[in-house]
C-alpha positions in Angstrom: -2.8 12.5 -22.3 -1.3 10.3 -25.0 2.0 10.3 -23.1 0.5 9.7 -19.6 -2.0 7.1 -20.7 -1.0 5.4 -24.0 -3.4 2.6 -23.3 -6.4 5.0 -24.2 -5.5 4.8 -27.9 -5.2 1.0 -27.7 -8.7 0.9 -26.1 -10.2 3.0 -28.9 -10.3 6.4 -27.3 -8.8 9.6 -28.6 -6.2 10.6 -26.1 -5.9 14.1 -27.7 -9.7 15.0 -27.3 -10.4 17.8 -24.9 -12.7 17.2 -23.2 -12.3 13.5 -23.5 -15.1 11.5 -25.1 -15.5 8.1 -23.5 -18.7 7.2 -25.3 -22.2 6.9 -24.0 -22.6 5.4 -20.5 -24.8 2.4 -20.0 -28.4 3.0 -18.6 -27.4 1.3 -15.3 -24.5 3.8 -14.9 -26.9 6.7 -15.6 -29.4 5.5 -13.1 -26.8 5.0 -10.4 -25.4 8.5 -11.0 -28.9 9.9 -10.7 -29.4 8.1 -7.4 -26.1 9.3 -6.0 -26.9 13.0 -6.9 -30.4 12.7 -5.4 -29.1 11.2 -2.2 -30.9 7.9 -2.7 -27.8 5.8 -2.7 -26.9 4.1 0.6 -23.4 2.8 1.0 -23.4 -0.9 1.9 -22.2 -1.7 5.4 -19.1 -3.6 4.2 -17.9 -0.5 2.5 -18.4 1.9 5.4 -15.2 3.1 7.1 -14.2 1.1 10.2 -12.9 3.0 13.2 -9.2 3.0 13.4 -7.0 2.2 16.4 -5.5 5.3 17.7 -2.0 5.0 19.3 -0.2 7.3 21.6 2.8 9.0 20.1 5.2 7.0 22.4 3.7 3.8 21.0 4.8 4.6 17.4 8.0 3.8 15.6 10.0 6.7 14.1 8.3 6.0 10.8 4.9 6.4 12.4 3.8 2.8 12.6 2.3 1.3 15.8 4.8 -0.8 17.7 2.4 -3.7 17.8 2.4 -4.0 14.0 6.1 -4.6 13.6 6.9 -8.3 13.2 9.9 -9.7 15.1 12.2 -11.2 12.5 15.3 -11.6 14.7 16.0 -11.9 18.4 19.5 -11.5 19.9 21.1 -14.7 21.2 20.4 -15.4 24.8 23.9 -16.7 25.5 26.2 -13.7 24.9 29.4 -15.5 26.0 29.4 -17.5 22.8 31.8 -16.4 20.1 30.1 -15.4 16.8 30.7 -17.7 13.8 32.4 -15.1 11.7 35.1 -14.5 14.4 35.8 -18.3 14.6 36.2 -18.3 10.8 38.5 -15.3 10.8 40.8 -17.2 13.3 41.0 -20.1 10.9 41.8 -18.0 7.9 45.5 -18.0 6.8 45.0 -14.3 5.8 43.9 -13.1 9.3 46.5 -11.4 11.4 
């Protein structure tokens, strides 16, 4: 554990202890743990899982993302008869053939 989590030693724990000893838990932690084991704990509404949007396979990108989630960062020019800038620059270069 000392190699994986060197911060344990800096926080005062023995990274070589097996099983690890993290000290005595606070009374509030013990009470919450007891409530969870007895089934008294109710998950707050804001932590409950929200339903996910399910997409058809043909609505996904090859990476598996929904097509609607991909932002459009570039659109092709509408006027395709215009010469690209790099072609104009190459014609002006003395090294171009």
